[in-house]
DSSP file (Angstrom, degrees, kcal/mol; ACC not computed):
  #  RESIDUE AA STRUCTURE BP1 BP2  ACC     N-H-->O    O-->H-N    N-H-->O    O-->H-N    TCO  KAPPA ALPHA  PHI   PSI    X-CA   Y-CA   Z-CA
    1    1 A M              0   0    0      0, 0.0     2,-0.0     0, 0.0     0, 0.0   0.000 360.0 360.0 360.0 124.5  258.8  -91.0  244.0
    2    2 A P        -     0   0    0      0, 0.0     2,-0.3     0, 0.0     0, 0.0  -0.339 360.0-168.6 -65.6 145.5  258.2  -94.8  244.0
    3    3 A T        -     0   0    0      2,-0.1     0, 0.0     1,-0.1     0, 0.0  -0.982  25.6-144.9-137.1 146.7  257.4  -96.4  247.4
    4    4 A S  S    S+     0   0    0     -2,-0.3     2,-0.2     2,-0.1    -1,-0.1   0.684  74.8  96.7 -86.0 -18.9  257.2 -100.0  248.4
    5    5 A A        -     0   0    0      1,-0.0     2,-0.3     0, 0.0    -2,-0.1  -0.536  66.7-145.7 -75.6 137.2  254.4  -99.4  250.9
    6    6 A Q        -     0   0    0     -2,-0.2    -2,-0.1     1,-0.1    -1,-0.0  -0.750  16.4-113.4-102.5 147.1  251.0 -100.2  249.5
    7    7 A T     >  -     0   0    0     -2,-0.3     4,-2.6     1,-0.1     5,-0.2  -0.402  33.9-108.2 -68.4 157.4  247.8  -98.4  250.3
    8    8 A P  H  > S+     0   0    0      0, 0.0     4,-2.8     0, 0.0     5,-0.2   0.882 120.4  51.5 -55.5 -40.1  245.2 -100.4  252.3
    9    9 A E  H  > S+     0   0    0      1,-0.2     4,-2.6     2,-0.2     5,-0.2   0.937 111.8  44.9 -64.2 -46.3  243.0 -100.5  249.1
   10   10 A R  H  > S+     0   0    0      1,-0.2     4,-2.5     2,-0.2    -1,-0.2   0.883 112.8  51.8 -66.8 -37.8  245.8 -101.8  246.9
   11   11 A S  H  X S+     0   0    0     -4,-2.6     4,-2.4     2,-0.2    -1,-0.2   0.907 110.8  48.2 -62.0 -43.0  246.8 -104.3  249.6
   12   12 A S  H  X S+     0   0    0     -4,-2.8     4,-2.8    -5,-0.2    -2,-0.2   0.915 111.4  50.7 -63.1 -42.7  243.3 -105.6  249.9
   13   13 A L  H  X S+     0   0    0     -4,-2.6     4,-2.5     2,-0.2    -2,-0.2   0.927 112.2  45.3 -60.4 -44.4  243.0 -105.9  246.1
   14   14 A S  H  X S+     0   0    0     -4,-2.5     4,-2.5     2,-0.2    -1,-0.2   0.890 113.6  50.5 -70.1 -36.2  246.2 -107.8  245.9
   15   15 A T  H  X S+     0   0    0     -4,-2.4     4,-2.2     2,-0.2    -2,-0.2   0.922 111.4  48.1 -61.4 -45.9  245.2 -110.1  248.8
   16   16 A A  H  X S+     0   0    0     -4,-2.8     4,-2.5     1,-0.2    -2,-0.2   0.879 111.2  51.2 -67.3 -38.3  241.8 -110.7  247.1
   17   17 A A  H  X S+     0   0    0     -4,-2.5     4,-2.8    -5,-0.2    -1,-0.2   0.915 109.3  50.2 -60.7 -45.0  243.6 -111.5  243.8
   18   18 A A  H  X S+     0   0    0     -4,-2.5     4,-2.7     2,-0.2    -2,-0.2   0.899 111.7  47.3 -60.6 -40.7  245.9 -114.0  245.5
   19   19 A V  H  X S+     0   0    0     -4,-2.2     4,-2.7     2,-0.2    -2,-0.2   0.914 111.7  51.0 -64.9 -43.3  243.0 -115.7  247.2
   20   20 A S  H  X S+     0   0    0     -4,-2.5     4,-2.2     2,-0.2    -2,-0.2   0.896 111.6  47.3 -59.4 -43.2  241.1 -115.8  243.9
   21   21 A D  H  X S+     0   0    0     -4,-2.8     4,-1.8     2,-0.2    -2,-0.2   0.937 112.4  49.9 -63.4 -46.2  244.2 -117.3  242.2
   22   22 A W  H  X S+     0   0    0     -4,-2.7     4,-2.8     1,-0.2     5,-0.3   0.920 111.0  49.2 -57.3 -46.0  244.6 -119.9  245.0
   23   23 A L  H  X S+     0   0    0     -4,-2.7     4,-3.0     1,-0.2    -1,-0.2   0.911 109.3  52.0 -60.0 -44.8  240.9 -120.8  244.8
   24   24 A Q  H  < S+     0   0    0     -4,-2.2    -1,-0.2     1,-0.2    -2,-0.2   0.831 117.1  39.4 -62.3 -32.3  241.1 -121.3  241.0
   25   25 A Q  H  < S+     0   0    0     -4,-1.8    -2,-0.2    -3,-0.2    -1,-0.2   0.809 122.0  41.0 -85.7 -32.8  244.1 -123.6  241.4
   26   26 A A  H  < S+     0   0    0     -4,-2.8    21,-5.2    -5,-0.2     2,-0.5   0.801 101.9  70.8 -87.1 -32.9  242.8 -125.4  244.6
   27   27 A V  E  <  +A   46   0A   0     -4,-3.0    19,-0.2    -5,-0.3     3,-0.1  -0.744  48.5 178.4 -97.0 129.5  239.1 -126.0  243.8
   28   28 A T  E    S+     0   0A   0     17,-2.6     2,-0.4    -2,-0.5    -1,-0.1   0.812  72.0  12.4 -95.6 -36.1  238.2 -128.5  241.1
   29   29 A R  E     -A   45   0A   0     16,-0.7    16,-1.5     2,-0.0     2,-0.4  -0.997  61.8-163.4-145.7 138.8  234.4 -128.3  241.2
   30   30 A L  E     +A   44   0A   0     -2,-0.4     2,-0.4    14,-0.2    14,-0.2  -0.990   9.9 179.5-128.4 127.4  232.0 -125.8  243.0
   31   31 A Q  E     -A   43   0A   0     12,-3.2    12,-3.0    -2,-0.4     2,-0.4  -0.982   9.3-168.8-127.9 137.7  228.3 -126.5  243.6
   32   32 A V  E     +A   42   0A   0     -2,-0.4     2,-0.3    10,-0.2    10,-0.2  -0.998  37.2 106.1-124.3 131.7  225.7 -124.3  245.3
   33   33 A G  E     -A   41   0A   0      8,-2.3     8,-2.8    -2,-0.4     2,-0.4  -0.903  65.9 -50.3-171.9-162.0  222.4 -125.7  246.2
   34   34 A E  E     -A   40   0A   0     -2,-0.3     6,-0.2     6,-0.2     5,-0.1  -0.798  47.3-136.1 -98.8 138.4  220.1 -127.0  248.9
   35   35 A G    >   -     0   0    0      4,-3.8     3,-2.0    -2,-0.4    -1,-0.0  -0.204  39.6 -85.0 -78.2 178.9  221.3 -129.5  251.5
   36   36 A S  T 3  S+     0   0    0      1,-0.3    -1,-0.1     2,-0.1    -2,-0.0   0.764 130.4  48.0 -58.0 -28.0  219.3 -132.5  252.7
   37   37 A D  T 3  S-     0   0    0      2,-0.1    -1,-0.3     3,-0.0     3,-0.1   0.284 122.9-100.9-101.9  13.0  217.5 -130.4  255.3
   38   38 A G  S <  S+     0   0    0     -3,-2.0     2,-0.1     1,-0.3    -2,-0.1   0.377  80.8 128.7  91.5  -3.7  216.6 -127.6  252.8
   39   39 A T        -     0   0    0      1,-0.1    -4,-3.8    -5,-0.1    -1,-0.3  -0.474  66.0-101.2 -83.6 156.0  219.3 -125.1  253.9
   40   40 A R  E     +A   34   0A   0     -6,-0.2    20,-0.7    -2,-0.1     2,-0.3  -0.507  47.3 176.2 -72.2 142.3  221.6 -123.5  251.3
   41   41 A E  E     -AB  33  59A   0     -8,-2.8    -8,-2.3    -2,-0.2     2,-0.4  -0.989  25.9-143.3-147.0 158.7  225.1 -125.0  251.1
   42   42 A V  E     -AB  32  58A   0     16,-2.5    16,-3.3    -2,-0.3     2,-0.4  -0.984  19.6-172.3-121.4 131.5  228.2 -124.7  249.0
   43   43 A R  E     +AB  31  57A   0    -12,-3.0   -12,-3.2    -2,-0.4     2,-0.3  -0.969   9.1 166.2-122.8 139.7  230.3 -127.8  248.1
   44   44 A F  E     -AB  30  56A   0     12,-2.3    12,-3.6    -2,-0.4     2,-0.4  -0.992  27.6-134.0-150.2 152.4  233.7 -127.9  246.5
   45   45 A D  E     -AB  29  55A   0    -16,-1.5   -17,-2.6    -2,-0.3   -16,-0.7  -0.811  23.4-130.2-100.3 142.8  236.4 -130.4  245.9
   46   46 A I  E     -A   27   0A   0      8,-2.5     8,-0.5    -2,-0.4     7,-0.3  -0.769  34.4 -96.7 -93.0 140.9  240.0 -129.5  246.5
   47   47 A Q    >>  -     0   0    0    -21,-5.2     4,-2.5    -2,-0.4     3,-1.4  -0.229  28.4-127.4 -50.9 135.6  242.6 -130.3  243.8
   48   48 A P  T 34 S+     0   0    0      0, 0.0    -1,-0.1     0, 0.0   -22,-0.1   0.819 109.3  59.8 -55.1 -32.5  244.4 -133.5  244.4
   49   49 A A  T 34 S+     0   0    0      2,-0.2    -2,-0.1     1,-0.1   -23,-0.1   0.738 112.7  38.5 -65.8 -24.6  247.7 -131.8  244.1
   50   50 A V  T <4 S-     0   0    0     -3,-1.4    -1,-0.1     1,-0.2   -24,-0.1   0.897 144.2 -14.5 -91.0 -51.6  246.8 -129.5  247.0
   51   51 A L  S >< S-     0   0    0     -4,-2.5     3,-0.8   -25,-0.2    -5,-0.2  -0.714  78.5-135.7-154.6  94.5  244.9 -132.0  249.3
   52   52 A P  T 3  S+     0   0    0      0, 0.0    21,-0.3     0, 0.0    24,-0.2  -0.227  78.5   8.7 -61.9 139.1  243.9 -135.3  247.7
   53   53 A G  T 3  S+     0   0    0     -7,-0.3    19,-2.8     1,-0.2    20,-0.7   0.815  89.9 137.5  72.2  33.9  240.5 -136.8  248.3
   54   54 A V  E <   - C   0  71A   0     -3,-0.8    -8,-2.5    -8,-0.5     2,-0.4  -0.953  28.5-179.0-120.7 127.5  238.9 -133.7  250.1
   55   55 A R  E     -BC  45  70A   0     15,-2.2    15,-3.3    -2,-0.5     2,-0.4  -0.970  15.4-152.5-117.5 138.7  235.4 -132.3  249.5
   56   56 A V  E     -BC  44  69A   0    -12,-3.6   -12,-2.3    -2,-0.4     2,-0.5  -0.944   7.9-168.2-115.3 132.1  234.4 -129.3  251.6
   57   57 A V  E     -BC  43  68A   0     11,-2.4    11,-2.8    -2,-0.4     2,-0.4  -0.983   3.6-169.4-122.1 123.0  230.8 -128.5  252.4
   58   58 A L  E     +BC  42  67A   0    -16,-3.3   -16,-2.5    -2,-0.5     2,-0.3  -0.932  23.2 138.3-110.4 132.6  229.8 -125.1  253.9
   59   59 A Q  E     -BC  41  66A   0      7,-1.9     7,-3.4    -2,-0.4     2,-0.5  -0.965  51.1-103.9-158.3 171.6  226.4 -124.4  255.3
   60   60 A E  E     + C   0  65A   0    -20,-0.7     2,-0.4    -2,-0.3     5,-0.2  -0.922  42.1 168.3-104.7 129.3  224.7 -122.7  258.2
   61   61 A A  E >   - C   0  64A   0      3,-2.7     3,-1.7    -2,-0.5    39,-0.1  -0.995  63.0  -5.0-143.9 134.0  223.4 -125.1  260.9
   62   62 A N  T 3  S-     0   0    0     -2,-0.4     3,-0.1     1,-0.3    -1,-0.1   0.825 128.5 -54.8  51.3  38.6  222.1 -124.3  264.4
   63   63 A G  T 3  S+     0   0    0      1,-0.2     2,-0.3    34,-0.0    -1,-0.3   0.581 121.4  85.1  78.1   9.0  222.9 -120.6  264.0
   64   64 A R  E <  S-C   61   0A   0     -3,-1.7    -3,-2.7    33,-0.1     2,-0.3  -0.905  84.7 -94.6-135.9 166.6  226.5 -121.0  263.2
   65   65 A V  E     -Cd  60  99A   0     33,-2.1    35,-3.1    -2,-0.3     2,-0.5  -0.641  36.8-156.7 -79.8 136.7  228.6 -121.7  260.1
   66   66 A Q  E     -Cd  59 100A   0     -7,-3.4    -7,-1.9    -2,-0.3     2,-0.5  -0.973   8.7-171.6-119.9 124.8  229.4 -125.4  259.6
   67   67 A V  E     -Cd  58 101A   0     33,-3.1    35,-3.2    -2,-0.5     2,-0.5  -0.963   5.5-169.5-118.1 116.9  232.5 -126.5  257.6
   68   68 A D  E     -Cd  57 102A   0    -11,-2.8   -11,-2.4    -2,-0.5     2,-0.7  -0.934   9.7-162.9-109.9 127.6  232.8 -130.2  256.8
   69   69 A F  E     -Cd  56 103A   0     33,-3.1    35,-2.3    -2,-0.5     2,-0.6  -0.940  11.6-165.5-101.8 111.5  236.0 -131.6  255.4
   70   70 A I  E     -Cd  55 104A   0    -15,-3.3   -15,-2.2    -2,-0.7     2,-0.4  -0.883  10.0-163.7-103.9 118.7  235.0 -135.0  254.0
   71   71 A C  E     +Cd  54 105A   0     33,-3.2    35,-2.5    -2,-0.6    36,-0.2  -0.851  31.0 174.1-115.1 132.4  238.1 -137.0  253.3
   72   72 A S  S    S+     0   0    0    -19,-2.8     2,-0.5    -2,-0.4   -19,-0.1   0.425  76.4  69.7-106.2  -4.3  238.5 -140.2  251.1
   73   73 A V  S  > S-     0   0    0    -20,-0.7     4,-1.9   -21,-0.3     3,-0.3  -0.966  72.9-150.3-115.3 118.9  242.3 -140.1  251.6
   74   74 A D  H  > S+     0   0    0     -2,-0.5     4,-2.3     1,-0.2     5,-0.2   0.842  95.2  56.7 -59.4 -36.9  243.6 -140.9  255.1
   75   75 A A  H  > S+     0   0    0      1,-0.2     4,-2.2     2,-0.2    -1,-0.2   0.929 108.2  47.5 -63.1 -41.8  246.7 -138.7  254.8
   76   76 A S  H  > S+     0   0    0     -3,-0.3     4,-2.5   -24,-0.2    -1,-0.2   0.889 110.2  52.7 -64.8 -38.6  244.5 -135.7  254.0
   77   77 A R  H  X S+     0   0    0     -4,-1.9     4,-2.3     1,-0.2    -1,-0.2   0.897 109.7  49.5 -58.5 -42.8  242.2 -136.5  257.0
   78   78 A H  H  X S+     0   0    0     -4,-2.3     4,-1.9     2,-0.2    -2,-0.2   0.904 110.3  48.6 -68.8 -41.1  245.2 -136.6  259.2
   79   79 A V  H  X S+     0   0    0     -4,-2.2     4,-1.3     2,-0.2    -2,-0.2   0.936 114.2  46.8 -61.3 -47.7  246.6 -133.3  258.0
   80   80 A L  H  X S+     0   0    0     -4,-2.5     4,-0.8     1,-0.2    -2,-0.2   0.879 110.1  53.7 -66.4 -36.0  243.2 -131.6  258.5
   81   81 A S  H  < S+     0   0    0     -4,-2.3     3,-0.4     1,-0.2     4,-0.4   0.874 105.1  55.0 -63.4 -36.7  242.8 -133.2  261.9
   82   82 A E  H  < S+     0   0    0     -4,-1.9     4,-0.2     1,-0.2    -1,-0.2   0.843 117.5  33.4 -64.4 -34.6  246.1 -131.8  263.0
   83   83 A I  H  X S+     0   0    0     -4,-1.3     4,-2.5     1,-0.1     5,-0.2   0.380  88.3 104.3-103.8   3.6  245.2 -128.2  262.1
   84   84 A A  H  X S+     0   0    0     -4,-0.8     4,-2.8    -3,-0.4     5,-0.2   0.902  79.4  47.3 -58.7 -49.1  241.4 -128.3  262.9
   85   85 A Q  H  > S+     0   0    0     -4,-0.4     4,-2.2     1,-0.2     5,-0.2   0.950 115.5  44.2 -58.4 -52.1  241.5 -126.4  266.2
   86   86 A R  H  > S+     0   0    0     -4,-0.2     4,-2.1     1,-0.2    -1,-0.2   0.895 116.2  47.2 -61.3 -39.7  243.7 -123.6  264.9
   87   87 A E  H  X S+     0   0    0     -4,-2.5     4,-3.4     2,-0.2     5,-0.2   0.896 109.1  53.5 -68.6 -40.5  241.7 -123.3  261.7
   88   88 A A  H  X S+     0   0    0     -4,-2.8     4,-2.3    -5,-0.2     5,-0.2   0.931 112.0  45.9 -60.1 -45.5  238.3 -123.3  263.5
   89   89 A S  H  X S+     0   0    0     -4,-2.2     4,-2.2    -5,-0.2    -1,-0.2   0.921 115.1  46.2 -62.3 -45.1  239.4 -120.4  265.7
   90   90 A E  H  X S+     0   0    0     -4,-2.1     4,-2.8    -5,-0.2     5,-0.2   0.957 113.2  48.4 -65.5 -50.3  240.8 -118.4  262.8
   91   91 A M  H  X S+     0   0    0     -4,-3.4     4,-2.4     1,-0.2     6,-0.2   0.887 112.0  50.0 -57.8 -40.0  237.8 -119.0  260.6
   92   92 A A  H  X>S+     0   0    0     -4,-2.3     5,-1.2    -5,-0.2     4,-0.9   0.915 111.7  48.9 -61.8 -45.4  235.4 -118.0  263.4
   93   93 A R  H  <5S+     0   0    0     -4,-2.2     3,-0.4    -5,-0.2    -2,-0.2   0.922 113.0  46.8 -59.8 -46.2  237.4 -114.9  264.0
   94   94 A R  H  <5S+     0   0    0     -4,-2.8    -2,-0.2     1,-0.2    -1,-0.2   0.887 119.3  37.7 -68.1 -38.8  237.5 -113.8  260.4
   95   95 A C  H  <5S-     0   0    0     -4,-2.4    -1,-0.2    -5,-0.2    -2,-0.2   0.499 101.4-133.1 -91.8   1.3  233.9 -114.4  259.7
   96   96 A R  T  <5S+     0   0    0     -4,-0.9     2,-0.3    -3,-0.4    -3,-0.2   0.815  70.4 104.3  51.6  37.3  232.8 -113.1  263.1
   97   97 A R  S   <S-     0   0    0     -5,-1.2    -2,-0.2    -6,-0.2    -1,-0.2  -0.983  81.1 -97.1-140.9 149.5  230.5 -116.0  263.7
   98   98 A D        -     0   0    0     -2,-0.3   -33,-2.1   -35,-0.2     2,-0.4  -0.405  48.7-162.5 -61.3 146.8  230.6 -119.2  265.8
   99   99 A L  E     -dE  65 125A   0     26,-2.8    26,-3.6   -35,-0.2     2,-0.5  -0.996  22.1-152.9-144.1 136.3  231.8 -122.0  263.6
  100  100 A L  E     -dE  66 124A   0    -35,-3.1   -33,-3.1    -2,-0.4     2,-0.5  -0.966  16.2-168.0-110.3 123.8  231.8 -125.8  263.7
  101  101 A L  E     -dE  67 123A   0     22,-3.1    22,-2.6    -2,-0.5     2,-0.4  -0.942   6.9-175.2-112.3 128.1  234.6 -127.4  261.8
  102  102 A R  E     -dE  68 122A   0    -35,-3.2   -33,-3.1    -2,-0.5     2,-0.5  -0.959  12.5-169.6-125.2 142.0  234.3 -131.2  261.2
  103  103 A V  E     +dE  69 121A   0     18,-2.4    18,-2.7    -2,-0.4     2,-0.3  -0.983  27.7 143.6-129.7 120.5  236.8 -133.6  259.6
  104  104 A H  E     -d   70   0A   0    -35,-2.3   -33,-3.2    -2,-0.5     2,-0.1  -0.916  48.5 -85.1-148.8 172.0  235.6 -137.1  258.8
  105  105 A T  E     -d   71   0A   0     -2,-0.3     3,-0.2    13,-0.2   -33,-0.2  -0.435  40.1-112.5 -83.1 160.1  235.9 -139.9  256.3
  106  106 A E  S    S+     0   0    0    -35,-2.5     2,-0.5     1,-0.3   -34,-0.1   0.879 103.7  22.2 -57.5 -45.2  233.8 -140.0  253.2
  107  107 A D  S    S-     0   0    0    -36,-0.2     2,-0.8     2,-0.0    -1,-0.3  -0.937  74.2-143.7-131.8 110.5  231.8 -143.0  254.2
  108  108 A E        -     0   0    0     -2,-0.5     2,-0.9    -3,-0.2     3,-0.1  -0.643  23.1-139.6 -72.0 110.9  231.5 -143.9  257.8
  109  109 A D    >   -     0   0    0     -2,-0.8     3,-1.0     1,-0.2    -1,-0.1  -0.649  17.5-170.3 -78.1 103.0  231.5 -147.8  257.5
  110  110 A S  T 3  S+     0   0    0     -2,-0.9    -1,-0.2     1,-0.2     7,-0.0   0.726  83.4  58.4 -70.0 -21.2  228.9 -148.9  260.1
  111  111 A D  T 3  S+     0   0    0      2,-0.1    -1,-0.2    -3,-0.1     2,-0.2   0.642  86.8  95.6 -80.9 -13.4  230.0 -152.5  259.7
  112  112 A L  S <  S-     0   0    0     -3,-1.0     5,-0.1     1,-0.1    -4,-0.0  -0.555  93.8 -96.8 -77.8 141.4  233.5 -151.7  260.7
  113  113 A D    >>  -     0   0    0     -2,-0.2     3,-2.4     1,-0.2     4,-1.2  -0.367  32.4-129.4 -55.3 125.7  234.5 -152.2  264.4
  114  114 A P  T 34 S+     0   0    0      0, 0.0     3,-0.3     0, 0.0    -1,-0.2   0.817 108.0  59.2 -49.7 -35.1  234.1 -148.8  266.1
  115  115 A A  T 34 S+     0   0    0      1,-0.2     4,-0.1     4,-0.0    -2,-0.1   0.751 109.1  44.4 -69.8 -20.4  237.6 -149.1  267.6
  116  116 A L  T <4 S+     0   0    0     -3,-2.4    -1,-0.2     2,-0.1    -3,-0.1   0.652  90.8 101.7 -95.5 -16.9  239.1 -149.5  264.0
  117  117 A R  S  < S-     0   0    0     -4,-1.2     2,-0.2    -3,-0.3    -9,-0.1  -0.356  85.1-103.1 -66.1 144.0  237.1 -146.6  262.4
  118  118 A P        -     0   0    0      0, 0.0     2,-0.3     0, 0.0   -13,-0.2  -0.505  43.5-110.3 -66.6 138.2  239.0 -143.3  261.8
  119  119 A R        -     0   0    0     -2,-0.2     2,-0.2    -4,-0.1    -4,-0.0  -0.513  25.0-132.2 -75.7 127.7  237.9 -140.9  264.5
  120  120 A A        -     0   0    0     -2,-0.3     2,-0.5   -16,-0.1   -16,-0.2  -0.582  19.4-142.1 -74.9 143.2  235.8 -137.9  263.3
  121  121 A I  E     -E  103   0A   0    -18,-2.7   -18,-2.4    -2,-0.2     2,-0.4  -0.922  18.4-177.5-112.0 131.6  237.0 -134.6  264.6
  122  122 A E  E     +E  102   0A   0     -2,-0.5     2,-0.4   -20,-0.2   -20,-0.2  -0.993   6.0 177.6-129.1 123.9  234.6 -131.8  265.6
  123  123 A V  E     -E  101   0A   0    -22,-2.6   -22,-3.1    -2,-0.4     2,-0.5  -0.994  18.2-145.8-131.9 133.0  236.0 -128.4  266.8
  124  124 A L  E     -E  100   0A   0     -2,-0.4     2,-0.5   -24,-0.2   -24,-0.2  -0.840   8.8-161.4 -99.1 125.7  234.0 -125.4  267.8
  125  125 A G  E     -E   99   0A   0    -26,-3.6   -26,-2.8    -2,-0.5     2,-0.5  -0.941  10.2-150.2-107.6 126.4  235.4 -121.9  267.0
  126  126 A I              0   0    0     -2,-0.5   -28,-0.1   -28,-0.2   -33,-0.1  -0.809 360.0 360.0 -98.5 129.8  233.9 -119.1  268.9
  127  127 A A              0   0    0     -2,-0.5    -1,-0.1   -35,-0.1   -29,-0.1   0.493 360.0 360.0 -76.0 360.0  233.8 -115.6  267.4
């Protein structure tokens, strides 16, 4: 007899497949290597159709996961800044680790008047 309810294993597999599909569509380039301080990090660019001008850097720093959204498009920076607190809390809960989520511009222009520079956002998510 057919049933619409999925077993937990099948549900997990379909969720994993959906995430995999999303990543294939959303991520343009993926790099794994060492950061400037010698720690391992993962970098990827998000497809412009999804969130233009965004590079994501994942690494471990000071005993917690650090997620940097580096934005070259102001509209994307604004969207990410709006959801930063909620996403930091959710990411920390899901990975069961404290997490620092940062949203900032690609190149912090030190010659620009500080009052005119886009504000960087830093949000801590507690596991």
